[in-house]
C-alpha positions as CSV (number, residue, x, y, z in Angstrom):
1,I,0.1,0.0,0.0
2,I,2.9,2.1,0.8
3,S,4.6,1.7,-2.3
4,V,1.1,2.9,-4.1
5,L,1.2,6.0,-2.1
6,S,4.5,6.7,-3.4
7,T,3.6,6.4,-6.7
8,S,0.6,8.3,-6.6
9,L,2.0,11.3,-4.6
10,Y,5.3,11.4,-6.6
11,C,2.9,12.4,-9.8
12,I,1.0,15.2,-7.8
13,T,2.6,18.9,-7.9
14,M,0.7,21.4,-7.1
15,P,4.5,49.1,-23.9
16,P,4.8,52.3,-23.7
17,K,7.8,53.6,-24.9
18,R,10.7,53.9,-22.1
19,P,11.0,57.6,-21.1
20,P,14.5,59.1,-22.1
21,S,15.3,60.0,-18.8
22,I,16.0,56.4,-17.8
23,A,18.6,54.4,-19.1
24,I,19.7,51.0,-18.3
25,A,23.5,49.6,-18.0
26,T,24.4,46.1,-18.2
27,A,27.4,44.5,-17.5
28,A,28.2,40.4,-18.2
29,T,26.7,38.8,-21.0
30,K,23.9,36.0,-20.6
31,R,24.4,33.2,-23.8
32,R,21.5,30.8,-24.6
33,R,21.0,28.9,-27.4
34,G,23.9,31.4,-29.2
35,T,22.5,34.6,-28.7
36,A,24.2,37.0,-26.1
37,I,21.7,39.0,-23.8
38,K,22.8,41.4,-21.2
39,P,20.8,40.7,-17.8
40,I,20.8,43.9,-15.8
41,V,23.4,45.0,-13.3
42,S,22.6,48.3,-12.5
43,M,20.5,51.3,-13.6
44,A,22.2,54.9,-14.3
45,V,19.8,57.8,-14.3
46,S,20.6,60.8,-16.7
47,T,18.7,63.7,-14.3
48,S,20.6,64.9,-11.6
49,V,19.7,64.5,-8.1
50,G,19.8,67.3,-5.6
51,T,17.6,65.4,-2.8
52,S,18.9,62.6,-0.6
53,Y,16.3,60.2,0.5
54,Q,16.6,58.1,4.0
55,D,16.5,54.7,3.7
56,D,13.9,53.3,6.3
57,G,10.7,54.8,7.4
58,E,8.4,57.8,6.5
59,D,10.0,60.6,5.1
60,S,8.1,64.2,3.6
61,N,8.0,62.6,0.1
62,P,4.3,61.1,-0.5
63,L,5.9,59.4,-3.8
64,R,8.6,57.6,-2.6
65,N,6.4,56.4,0.6
66,E,3.9,55.1,-2.3
67,F,6.9,53.4,-4.2
68,L,8.0,51.5,-1.4
69,Q,4.9,50.1,0.3
70,L,4.1,48.9,-3.6
71,L,7.8,46.7,-3.3
72,S,7.0,45.9,-0.2
73,A,4.2,44.0,-0.8
74,P,3.8,39.7,0.0
75,Q,2.9,39.4,-3.5
76,Y,6.3,41.0,-5.0
77,K,8.2,39.3,-2.5
78,G,11.2,37.2,-4.4
79,R,10.7,38.1,-8.2
80,G,9.4,41.8,-7.6
81,V,7.5,44.1,-9.5
82,A,7.2,44.3,-13.3
83,N,8.5,48.0,-14.9
84,S,5.0,47.7,-16.8
85,A,3.0,47.2,-13.3
86,L,5.2,50.7,-12.2
87,K,4.1,52.6,-15.3
88,A,0.2,51.2,-14.7
89,H,0.2,52.1,-10.9
90,F,2.0,56.2,-11.1
91,G,0.9,56.6,-14.7
92,D,2.1,60.4,-15.4
93,K,4.3,60.2,-12.3
94,Y,5.9,57.6,-13.1
95,T,9.4,59.6,-14.3
96,Q,9.0,61.0,-11.2
97,L,10.7,58.2,-9.6
98,V,13.9,58.7,-11.1
99,P,15.8,60.1,-8.3
100,I,14.1,58.0,-5.6
101,I,15.1,54.6,-8.0
102,N,18.5,56.0,-8.3
103,E,18.9,57.0,-4.5
104,L,17.7,53.5,-3.6
105,T,20.2,51.8,-5.9
106,R,23.2,53.6,-4.7
107,A,22.1,52.6,-1.2
108,S,21.6,48.9,-2.4
109,R,18.4,49.0,-1.2
110,L,17.0,48.4,-5.0
111,T,17.7,45.2,-7.4
112,M,16.7,45.0,-10.8
113,S,16.4,41.5,-13.0
114,K,15.5,40.4,-16.2
115,A,13.0,36.7,-16.1
116,N,14.6,34.4,-18.6
117,G,13.7,34.7,-22.0
118,E,11.4,38.0,-21.1
119,N,12.5,41.5,-21.6
120,E,10.8,42.8,-18.9
121,V,12.7,44.5,-16.1
122,Y,12.0,43.7,-12.4
123,F,12.7,45.8,-9.4
124,S,12.9,44.0,-6.0
125,L,13.1,45.8,-2.7
126,L,15.9,45.1,0.0
127,S,15.6,45.1,3.7
128,A,18.5,47.7,5.4
129,V,19.6,44.2,6.7
130,E,19.9,43.0,2.9
131,A,21.3,45.9,1.9
132,S,23.8,45.6,4.3
133,K,24.3,42.5,3.3
134,M,25.2,43.8,-0.5
135,Q,27.5,46.4,0.3
136,G,30.9,45.7,-1.5
137,L,29.9,43.0,-4.3
138,D,31.2,43.6,-7.3
139,A,29.0,43.6,-10.8
140,H,29.4,39.5,-11.4
141,S,28.3,39.0,-7.8
142,K,24.9,41.4,-8.0
143,L,24.4,39.5,-11.3
144,V,24.5,36.1,-9.8
145,Y,22.2,37.4,-7.0
146,Q,19.7,38.7,-9.5
147,V,19.4,35.8,-11.5
148,I,18.6,33.6,-8.3
149,E,16.3,36.1,-7.4
150,S,14.5,36.1,-10.5
151,A,14.1,32.4,-10.3
152,G,11.5,32.7,-7.2
153,N,10.6,30.1,-4.9
154,K,11.5,26.9,-7.7
155,G,15.3,27.7,-7.8
156,I,17.9,28.0,-10.3
157,W,20.3,25.1,-11.3
158,T,23.7,26.0,-11.2
159,V,24.4,24.9,-14.4
160,D,21.5,27.4,-15.9
161,I,23.3,30.4,-13.4
162,R,26.5,29.7,-15.4
163,V,24.7,29.7,-19.1
164,Q,22.7,32.9,-18.0
165,T,26.1,35.0,-16.7
166,N,28.7,33.6,-18.8
167,I,30.8,33.7,-15.9
168,P,33.7,31.0,-15.8
169,Q,32.9,28.0,-13.1
170,A,35.5,28.8,-10.7
171,T,34.5,32.2,-10.7
172,L,31.0,31.4,-10.0
173,T,32.0,28.9,-7.1
174,K,33.7,31.8,-5.2
175,I,31.1,33.6,-5.5
176,F,28.4,31.1,-4.4
177,K,30.2,30.7,-1.6
178,Q,30.6,34.5,-1.0
179,L,27.0,34.8,-1.1
180,E,25.8,31.7,0.9
181,T,28.4,33.1,4.0
182,R,26.1,36.7,3.6
183,K,23.0,34.4,3.9
184,L,21.9,35.8,0.6
185,I,21.4,32.7,-0.9
186,K,21.0,29.0,-0.4
187,P,21.7,25.6,-1.9
188,I,18.9,23.3,-1.9
189,K,18.6,19.7,-3.4
190,A,15.3,19.0,-5.4
191,V,13.8,15.6,-5.1
192,T,13.5,14.9,-8.5
193,A,17.5,15.5,-9.0
194,K,19.4,14.8,-5.7
195,T,22.7,14.8,-7.2
196,K,22.2,18.2,-9.1
197,K,22.4,21.8,-6.7
198,L,20.4,24.7,-7.1
199,Y,20.0,28.1,-5.6
200,M,17.3,30.3,-4.4
201,L,17.3,33.4,-1.8
202,Y,17.9,32.3,1.4
203,D,14.6,33.5,3.1
204,L,12.4,31.7,0.6
205,V,10.5,28.8,1.0
206,P,11.4,26.1,-1.3
207,A,8.0,25.1,-3.7
208,K,6.8,21.8,-3.1
209,E,7.3,20.6,-6.2
210,I,11.4,20.9,-5.0
211,T,11.0,19.6,-1.8
212,G,8.5,16.9,-2.4
213,G,6.0,18.8,0.3
214,P,5.3,17.0,3.6
215,W,5.7,13.9,2.3
216,Y,9.4,13.9,1.9
217,T,12.0,14.3,4.8
218,E,15.5,15.5,3.7
219,G,14.9,15.2,0.2
220,E,14.0,11.1,1.1
221,F,10.5,9.6,0.8
222,D,9.1,9.1,4.4
223,H,7.2,6.0,4.5
224,E,6.9,5.8,8.5
225,F,5.1,9.4,8.6
226,I,3.0,8.7,5.8
227,A,2.1,5.4,7.7
228,E,1.7,6.8,10.7
229,L,-1.0,9.2,9.2
230,R,-3.1,6.7,7.4
231,N,-3.3,4.8,10.4
232,F,-4.6,8.0,12.5
233,I,-7.0,8.1,9.7
234,I,-8.2,4.8,9.9
235,M,-9.1,5.6,13.7
236,C,-11.1,8.3,12.5
237,V,-13.0,6.8,10.4
238,R,-13.8,4.1,12.8
239,R,-14.7,6.1,16.0
240,M,-16.0,9.6,14.6
241,N,-19.9,10.0,14.0
242,R,-20.3,6.5,15.5
243,G,-18.4,5.0,12.7
244,K,-21.6,6.6,10.0
245,G,-18.8,8.4,8.2
246,V,-17.0,10.9,8.4
247,S,-15.7,14.3,6.1
248,I,-12.3,15.6,5.2
249,Q,-12.7,18.7,7.0
250,Q,-13.2,16.6,10.0
251,I,-10.6,14.4,9.7
252,S,-8.0,17.5,8.8
253,D,-9.7,19.1,12.2
254,K,-8.7,16.1,14.4
255,M,-5.2,15.8,12.9
256,V,-5.0,19.4,14.0
257,Q,-6.4,18.5,17.3
258,A,-4.3,15.5,18.1
259,N,-1.0,16.8,16.8
260,V,-0.2,13.9,14.8
261,S,1.5,15.7,11.7
262,R,4.6,17.7,12.3
263,V,4.0,19.9,9.3
264,Q,0.5,21.5,8.3
265,L,-1.7,19.5,6.1
266,S,-4.1,21.0,3.5
267,L,-7.6,19.6,2.8
268,E,-6.2,18.5,-0.8
269,E,-3.1,16.6,1.0
270,V,-5.4,14.9,3.3
271,R,-7.7,14.0,0.8
272,Q,-4.7,12.4,-1.1
273,L,-4.0,10.3,1.9
274,V,-7.5,9.1,2.2
275,Q,-7.4,8.3,-1.4
276,T,-4.9,5.3,-0.7
277,L,-6.8,3.6,2.0
């Protein structure tokens, strides 16, 4: 029965024109199928900046506060806000973001990246702590960070990082170690390819298709854990409601109450277990 569960669960996975005042500078090339693409490393703003902005907290610039609040929204954690989304949100005020972007970039509070195969630029806001970790990094290190950042919680294989950045492996190995030491990135092993290593940002939770979800422990299918849950479900079916039947929601509530699972299971995951009985 457990082998059936293993097989079953293994298959389950959950253009406006750019204003002339903004110019994007690039460094290091990205090679893919013979085509060289240059990912973003920094943004150079042609407008001179006479105002200095604080890194944290509220200030007298409402546009800056609005910009920071937008980039701080939970849905933009990881990949960031698309440039097109900024244009749509701010409208005519979009060009007024130039000095704000310039200041935050110089303070290492803002990173920019492109998703693989896309021309869209994404802006990500770094906390003061993250910004301090970025201080002193060279262009190659920042480029590697941005490539990993654009992969989100699914991570990116080391070979893909090398292809996208065109940085030699020996240099990449040093950069990985530097970023890991600063707790900016972390290595992850996927259950589908245990011998390979992928990277994602340090504070992200890996996607279930990478870790295998609750059914895996340290990359291994946890037969014992699943057997305990199945036995508990059988007990619920027999004892609850005098054996007249029990719903998935009732089983889920009982599992939470009895604290039988080391992780919180969704209703769909409880349903998966029931379907194997």
